[in-house]
C-alpha positions, 0 to 999 in steps of 0.5 A, spaced: 870 311 837 873 305 832 874 307 825 871 304 820 876 302 814 871 302 809 870 310 810 878 312 808 884 310 804 889 314 807 891 315 814 890 322 817 891 322 825 897 325 826 904 322 829 904 322 837 912 322 837 917 326 834 923 322 831 928 324 837 923 320 841 922 314 836 930 314 837 930 313 844 924 308 844 928 304 840 935 305 844 931 302 850 931 309 854 923 307 855 921 301 859 918 296 855 911 295 858 911 303 859 912 303 851 907 298 850 902 301 854 902 307 850 902 304 843 896 299 846 892 305 847 892 307 840 891 300 838 885 299 841 882 307 840 882 305 833 881 298 832 878 295 838 880 288 840 879 286 833 885 282 829 885 282 821 888 276 818 891 276 811 893 270 807 898 271 801 897 268 795 904 267 791 900 267 784 907 268 780 914 265 783 921 267 780 923 269 774 925 276 776 930 280 773 931 284 780 936 283 785 933 285 791 938 282 796 933 280 801 928 276 796 929 268 794 926 270 788 932 275 786 936 274 779 941 269 780 939 267 787 940 260 787 935 259 792 932 252 789 925 255 789 919 253 785 918 257 779 912 258 775 908 263 771 902 267 773 896 263 775 890 262 771 884 266 774 881 259 776 887 257 780 887 264 784 879 264 784 880 257 788 885 260 793 881 266 794 875 261 796 880 257 801 883 264 804 876 266 806 874 260 809 880 260 813 878 267 816 882 271 811 880 279 812 883 280 806 886 276 800 893 278 798 895 277 791 903 277 790 907 277 783 914 276 782 917 281 777 919 288 776 912 290 774 906 287 770 905 288 763 898 291 760 896 284 759 897 281 766 894 288 769 887 286 765 888 279 767 888 281 774 883 286 773 878 281 771 880 276 777 879 282 782 872 284 780 870 277 780 873 276 787 869 282 789 863 281 786 862 273 788 866 273 794 865 280 797 872 279 799 877 285 800 883 284 795 890 287 796 895 286 790 903 286 790 905 286 783 911 291 783 912 298 779 906 301 777 904 307 773 898 311 773 894 308 767 895 301 770 893 303 777 886 306 774 885 299 771 886 296 777 882 301 781 876 300 776 876 293 777 875 294 785 882 293 787 882 295 795 889 296 796 896 296 793 902 293 796 909 296 795 914 296 801 919 301 802 923 296 805 928 301 808 930 308 808 932 312 802 939 313 804 940 305 805 936 303 799 943 302 795 945 297 800 939 292 798 938 293 791 941 296 785 936 294 779 931 300 781 931 306 786 927 308 792 924 313 788 921 308 783 917 305 789 915 312 791 912 313 784 908 307 784 905 309 791 903 316 788 900 313 782 896 308 786 894 313 791 892 318 786 887 313 783 884 312 790 887 306 792 889 305 799 896 304 800 900 298 803 907 299 804 912 297 810 919 295 811 923 289 813 927 290 819 934 286 820 937 288 814 943 291 817 940 298 817 941 303 823 935 305 828 935 312 824 933 308 817 927 305 821 925 312 823 926 315 816 921 309 814 916 310 819 915 318 818 915 317 810 909 312 811 906 317 815 907 323 810 904 318 804 898 317 808 899 309 808 893 306 811 896 299 812 903 298 814 907 291 814 912 290 819 917 284 817 923 281 820 928 279 816 928 271 815 935 269 812 934 264 808 938 261 802 938 266 796 939 272 800 945 276 800 943 281 806 947 280 812 942 279 817 942 283 824 941 280 830 934 282 833 931 280 840 923 279 841 924 286 845 927 290 840 921 287 835 916 290 840 919 296 840 919 297 833 912 295 832 910 300 838 914 306 834 910 305 828 904 305 832 905 311 835 908 315 828 902 312 824 896 311 830 890 310 825 894 305 820 893 298 820 900 295 823 901 288 821 906 283 824 909 281 818 914 275 816 918 273 821 914 273 827 914 266 829 922 266 829 924 273 832 918 275 836 918 268 839 914 268 846 912 275 845 907 274 839 902 275 844 904 282 846 905 284 839 898 283 838 897 289 843 900 294 839 899 291 832 892 289 829 893 285 824 898 279 822 899 274 816 897 267 817 899 260 813 906 262 811 909 268 807 911 268 800 916 262 800 917 261 807 912 257 812 909 260 818 904 258 823 898 254 821 891 258 821 889 254 827 895 256 831 894 264 829 887 263 831 889 260 838 894 266 839 888 271 838 883 267 842 889 267 848 889 275 847 881 275 848 881 278 841 877 277 835 878 275 828 875 280 823 872 277 817 870 281 811 863 281 814 865 283 821 866 278 827 864 271 825 858 268 828 860 263 833 867 265 835 866 265 842 865 258 842 872 257 838 876 252 842 883 251 841 886 244 843 887 244 851 894 241 853 891 238 859 885 234 857 885 227 859 886 224 852 893 227 853 895 225 860 899 219 857 904 223 853 905 229 858 908 224 863 916 225 863 917 218 865 913 212 864 914 205 865 
């Protein structure tokens, strides 16, 4: 039986592995295909062959007082990114329409900064209400630290999910940020949960953490009942102060599999860095995860929409729009390399 997302805002299925088993999987003590097979069984149990596409809209960029070491928008980062204040309601509306036309299941609005002001919350609430009522589209918001009052305003406007990533374990948090705490993040998630907003929270893999840190995050997300878990893989670009770890495609698949087995009924999303870190194993990752980002990330480019659709098609899966599987998907055709029109460009040696 495939679970319908609209019926619940929390994960309820129990973990299928222990922390000790999770550690052995990350250490490579289980053959990769055996691990993927086990995780894939749960993926298909709860989500069938559907893939949810999320498109990020960075509605406020830069001007951030926080010093998160993994972020190009951090204060004093000197990354050279374009900074701009909160987009207007009309700009966000146009972005949402385009996202829906491009196959997004959920529209994800992201703002920089420690947290939204009361005025910003009111503006965001109006925008969320309009996207819900006029586009019939699900909305996720990531706007930093939130209290119970602001969470309720957003819920009343129709907010579907609130994103606030744990990013790493509590024991490792001081290594990546000093301007707020792991507890601040937990408090925000608890405020959103109490307002009956579905939680979206995940992590960034490859920031110098230990396997034990990843396992702590996986089980903390299970404790919180997080229904949507983005698993990001660290992209080392200008402005970051984190020393990146070496990640192999196999290890990334193992991480995704562990998060699936700890949180079997949660939406596991392949987040930032999939193109570079997963490489040729991106298709395998979709047999474990049921969701991904398309059209880039906050400040880094990613796959084009057409490439993402092709990846889904290659796996014999289907994109899940807000209204369900789109009509005519079975007729979608990506460009075929060996079409006659491409022959002249395929020859290794030409006169």
